[in-house]
C-alpha positions in Angstrom: -40.1 50.1 45.7 -41.3 46.9 46.8 -41.5 45.2 43.6 -37.8 46.5 42.9 -36.7 44.9 46.0 -38.2 41.7 45.4 -36.5 41.3 42.2 -33.2 43.0 42.1 -32.6 41.3 45.8 -31.6 38.8 48.2 -33.5 36.5 51.0 -31.9 35.9 54.1 -33.0 33.7 56.9 -31.1 34.2 60.6 -31.9 32.5 63.7 -32.6 35.6 66.2 -35.1 38.2 67.2 -37.1 40.3 64.9 -36.3 43.4 66.5 -32.6 42.8 67.3 -32.0 41.8 63.4 -34.2 45.1 62.1 -32.1 47.4 64.7 -28.9 45.8 63.6 -29.1 46.5 60.1 -30.5 49.8 60.5 -28.0 50.9 62.4 -25.3 49.9 59.8 -27.6 51.8 57.3 -28.9 49.0 55.5 -32.6 48.8 54.9 -34.3 45.3 55.0 -37.7 44.5 53.3 -40.7 42.2 54.2 -39.0 40.9 57.2 -40.9 38.0 59.0 -40.5 35.9 61.9 -41.2 32.4 62.2 -39.9 29.8 64.8 -37.1 31.3 66.1 -36.0 32.8 62.5 -36.2 36.1 60.7 -36.3 36.2 57.0 -36.1 39.7 55.1 -34.6 41.1 51.6 -32.1 43.2 51.1 -31.0 45.3 47.8 -28.5 43.7 45.4 -26.3 46.5 46.1 -25.8 46.0 49.8 -25.5 42.0 49.5 -21.8 42.1 50.1 -22.0 44.4 52.8 -24.6 42.3 54.8 -22.6 38.8 54.0 -19.7 40.3 55.8 -22.1 41.6 58.8 -23.6 38.4 58.8 -20.1 36.7 59.4 -19.2 39.1 62.1 -22.3 38.6 64.3 -24.8 35.8 63.4 -23.5 32.0 62.8 -26.5 31.0 61.9 -27.8 32.3 58.5 -28.6 31.3 55.2 -29.1 33.2 51.7 -32.3 31.4 50.4 -33.0 33.1 47.3 -30.9 35.5 45.0 -32.6 37.2 42.6 -30.2 39.9 41.7 -29.4 41.0 38.1 -26.1 39.5 38.1 -27.1 35.8 39.3 -30.0 36.2 36.9 -27.6 37.0 33.9 -24.7 34.3 35.0 -27.7 31.6 35.3 -29.7 32.4 32.2 -25.8 32.4 30.3 -25.4 28.8 31.6 -28.7 28.0 30.5 -27.9 29.6 26.9 -24.7 27.5 26.9 -26.2 24.2 28.0 -28.7 25.0 24.9 -26.0 26.0 22.2 -24.2 22.7 23.7 -27.1 20.3 23.0 -27.7 22.3 19.5 -24.2 21.4 18.6 -24.5 17.7 19.6 -27.8 17.4 17.8 -26.2 18.8 14.5 -23.2 16.6 15.0 -25.3 13.4 15.5 -27.4 14.5 12.3 -24.2 15.0 10.1 -22.6 11.8 11.6 -25.9 9.9 10.9 -26.0 10.8 7.4 -22.1 10.6 6.6 -20.7 7.6 5.3 -17.4 6.9 7.2 -16.5 3.2 7.1 -16.1 0.5 4.7 -16.3 -3.2 5.6 -15.1 -5.9 3.3 -15.2 -9.8 3.9 -15.6 -13.2 2.0 -13.0 -12.9 -0.2 -9.7 -15.3 0.2 -8.1 -15.0 -3.4 -9.1 -11.7 -4.7 -7.0 -8.8 -2.7 -9.2 -6.6 -0.4 -7.0 -3.7 -1.8 -8.5 -4.3 -5.2 -11.8 -4.9 -4.1 -11.6 -1.5 -1.9 -10.2 0.3 -5.2 -13.6 -0.6 -6.9 -15.6 0.6 -4.5 -13.8 3.8 -3.9 -13.9 4.5 -7.7 -17.6 4.3 -7.5 -18.8 5.6 -4.4 -16.1 7.8 -2.7 -15.6 7.4 1.3 -16.2 9.5 3.4 -18.8 11.5 1.9 -21.9 13.5 3.3 -25.5 12.3 2.4 -24.9 10.7 -0.7 -26.9 7.7 -2.2 -25.4 4.4 -3.0 -26.6 2.7 -6.1 -26.2 -1.2 -4.6 -27.2 -2.8 -7.8 -24.7 -1.0 -9.9 -21.8 -1.4 -7.4 -22.5 -5.1 -7.4 -22.3 -5.2 -11.2 -18.7 -3.6 -10.9 -17.7 -5.8 -8.3 -18.9 -9.0 -10.4 -16.8 -7.8 -13.3 -13.7 -8.5 -11.1 -11.8 -11.7 -11.8 -12.5 -14.4 -9.2 -15.8 -13.0 -8.0 -18.8 -14.7 -9.1 -21.4 -12.9 -6.7 -21.6 -10.1 -4.2 -23.8 -8.3 -1.9 -23.6 -4.4 -0.7 -25.5 -2.9 2.0 -25.3 0.3 3.6 -26.3 0.3 7.3 -25.4 3.8 9.4 -22.1 5.1 8.6 -20.6 2.1 7.0 -20.8 0.2 3.8 -21.0 -3.7 4.2 -19.5 -5.7 1.2 -19.6 -9.2 1.2 -18.2 -11.2 -2.1 -18.3 -14.7 -2.9 -15.7 -16.0 -5.2 -15.6 -18.7 -7.9 -14.3 -22.0 -7.5 -10.9 -22.8 -8.8 -10.7 -23.7 -12.3 -9.7 -27.1 -13.0 -7.1 -27.4 -15.9 -8.3 -29.2 -18.9 -5.8 -31.5 -20.3 -6.4 -32.5 -24.2 -5.6 -36.2 -24.2 -6.6 -36.5 -27.7 -3.4 -35.1 -29.3 -0.3 -36.8 -28.8 2.9 -34.7 -28.0 6.2 -35.5 -26.4 6.8 -33.9 -23.0 10.1 -31.6 -23.6 11.9 -29.4 -21.4 11.6 -25.7 -21.0 14.9 -24.8 -19.5 18.3 -25.9 -19.6 19.4 -27.7 -16.4 19.6 -30.8 -14.5 17.1 -33.0 -13.3 16.3 -33.4 -9.8 12.8 -35.2 -9.8 11.0 -37.3 -12.3 7.5 -39.0 -12.5 6.1 -40.6 -15.7 2.5 -41.3 -15.9 2.4 -42.4 -19.3 4.7 -42.8 -22.3 8.2 -43.4 -22.4 10.9 -41.6 -20.1 14.0 -40.7 -22.1 15.6 -39.0 -19.3 16.7 -40.1 -15.6 17.6 -37.9 -12.5 20.9 -36.5 -12.8 20.8 -36.2 -16.7 21.6 -32.6 -18.2 18.9 -31.3 -20.5 18.6 -28.3 -22.7 15.6 -26.5 -23.7 13.6 -28.4 -26.0 14.9 -31.9 -25.4 12.3 -34.4 -24.9 11.9 -36.1 -21.5 9.0 -38.5 -22.0 8.3 -39.8 -25.6 4.4 -40.0 -26.7 5.3 -43.6 -27.9 5.2 -47.0 -26.1 7.5 -49.9 -27.5 5.5 -53.2 -28.0 8.5 -55.1 -29.7 11.9 -54.4 -31.3 10.1 -52.8 -34.1 6.5 -51.8 -33.2 5.3 -49.1 -31.2 2.0 -47.2 -30.5 1.3 -43.7 -30.0 0.1 -42.5 -26.6 -0.4 -39.6 -24.5 2.7 -38.6 -22.6 2.3 -37.1 -19.2 4.6 -36.8 -16.1 6.2 -34.3 -13.8 9.9 -33.3 -14.2 11.9 -31.2 -11.8 15.1 -29.6 -12.4 18.0 -27.5 -10.9 17.7 -24.2 -13.5 20.1 -21.4 -13.7 18.3 -17.9 -14.6 20.1 -14.9 -15.9 18.9 -11.4 -15.4 20.6 -8.5 -16.8 20.2 -4.8 -16.3 21.9 -1.4 -17.6 22.8 1.2 -15.1 23.9 4.3 -16.4 26.2 6.9 -14.9 23.7 9.3 -14.6 19.8 9.3 -13.9 17.0 11.4 -14.3 15.2 11.7 -11.1 12.6 13.9 -9.5 12.6 15.5 -5.8 10.6 17.8 -4.0 11.3 21.5 -3.9 9.8 22.3 -0.4 7.1 24.0 -1.5 3.6 22.8 -1.4 -0.3 23.6 -1.1 -3.0 22.0 0.8 -6.4 21.7 0.2 -9.0 20.3 2.7 -12.2 18.7 1.5 -14.8 17.5 3.5 -17.6 14.6 3.2 -15.4 13.1 0.4 -15.6 15.6 -2.2 -12.8 15.9 -4.7 -11.0 18.9 -5.9 -12.2 19.7 -9.6 -9.4 21.5 -11.4 -7.3 22.5 -8.7 -5.2 25.9 -9.3 -1.9 24.3 -8.7 0.8 26.6 -9.4 3.3 23.9 -9.9 4.2 22.4 -13.5 5.5 19.3 -11.9 3.9 17.9 -8.9 2.7 15.0 -7.1 -0.2 14.4 -4.7 -0.5 13.1 -1.2 -4.0 12.1 0.2 -4.3 11.9 3.8 -7.2 11.7 6.3 -7.8 14.2 9.2 -10.2 13.9 12.1 -12.8 16.6 12.6 -13.5 15.2 15.9 -12.1 12.4 18.0 -15.8 11.7 19.7 -17.8 11.4 16.8 -14.8 10.2 14.2 -15.9 12.7 11.4 -13.1 12.7 8.7 -11.9 14.7 6.0 -9.6 14.5 3.4 -6.5 16.6 3.1 -4.8 16.6 -0.4 -1.2 17.7 -0.4 0.3 19.0 -3.6 4.4 19.0 -3.9 6.3 20.8 -6.3 8.7 18.6 -8.0 11.8 19.3 -10.1 13.8 16.9 -12.2 17.6 16.7 -11.9 20.5 14.5 -12.8 22.0 12.6 -10.4 25.1 10.4 -10.6 24.6 6.5 -9.8 28.1 6.2 -8.1 28.0 2.4 -9.2 30.8 1.7 -7.1 30.1 3.1 -4.0 26.4 2.0 -4.4 27.4 -1.4 -5.6 25.7 -3.2 -2.8 22.6 -1.2 -3.0 22.0 -1.8 -6.5 22.9 -5.3 -6.3 20.2 -5.8 -3.7 17.2 -3.7 -4.9 17.9 -5.5 -8.6 18.0 -8.9 -6.9 14.7 -8.4 -4.8 13.0 -6.8 -8.0 13.9 -9.6 -10.6 13.2 -12.7 -7.7 9.6 -11.8 -8.1 9.6 -12.6 -11.9 10.7 -16.3 -11.3 8.3 -19.1 -11.3 5.8 -18.8 -8.4 6.3 -22.8 -7.6 10.3 -22.6 -7.4 12.4 -23.3 -4.8 15.1 -20.9 -4.3 18.7 -22.1 -3.9 21.2 -19.4 -4.5 21.9 -16.3 -6.3 25.1 -14.4 -7.4 26.2 -11.6 -9.8 28.7 -10.2 -12.4 29.6 -6.5 -13.3 30.3 -5.6 -16.7 31.9 -2.2 -17.6 30.7 -0.6 -20.6 30.9 2.8 -21.9 29.8 5.2 -19.6 27.5 2.6 -18.4 27.5 -0.4 -16.3 25.9 -4.0 -16.9 24.7 -5.8 -13.9 24.2 -9.6 -14.7 22.4 -11.6 -12.0 22.1 -15.3 -11.6 19.3 -17.2 -9.7 19.9 -21.2 -9.1 16.5 -22.7 -8.7 14.6 -25.8 -8.4 11.3 -25.7 -10.8 9.0 -27.8 -12.7 10.8 -28.0 -16.5 8.0 -29.0 -18.3 
């Protein structure tokens, strides 16, 4: 009886006399156990079933009371559940930290100025996919793959924590080798009008403002020593001119285009694993890859592959209604094919109507080196 009371019981301390406290609770049909009096305070135990009733009585009669110990079953269950929850939380955090420490989620590339970062990143990801889990990295083989890129002389690869660090060392710019043992005339590569001309050696045959055609000699590889005497020499110089470049494209009345039907499937892969032979129920489709976060705190990432169904459709070009759109599209497209060192001056276009087709002719006026 006493053991049960002490286990499934509440220990209470009250300021007052032992006799009064005992008679007060006995009057209300409440049994108290192990009453003790010490320095004006009475301590005793009550069963858990009487706990709520005792608290109500204490509030009515006693101002100075305190629950010292609560060993009721409900309290033990709640406290143990809290301990279990804390233990499970610590276990989850430990597992997450272990997974995070063995995951590779970041790529740090530096040292490149000429070689594009995307080019280096593509080589790295083809060899070692990121993110991944607990995958070994063959740094020597990856370095060899990076050195095979044009413009990279050497590279270093290091994996620390969840990041792969790539540092590349680019090749020195190649100095153009000029063959001065062969005597050749400097000729024009374009039709145009000369705007600037500097002759280092040889005999200039043209001047600024002259109109030239492709193949015309600009600087002769001979030097006159008299009226009838001349010697061969190396012809060298820089000649710039205003040039008109013509680009043509044919636009049909109907174009075959692909568009999404609205049907799609999603495949989530974790730790950098690619879908192997995915069962896609579409004959034509395109894949969109994006990254999703598993946890914002630990920055755990996963790859999400979305497969969109495509269908081929014939769409009218409607050139008359969309003339400005096509002109801008092809003007921007062909401007990237112009010489990289040219100065763009202006552009214009002309439209030729053909049988069920449209010929769009775009002209670019530029200043460029014509030798």
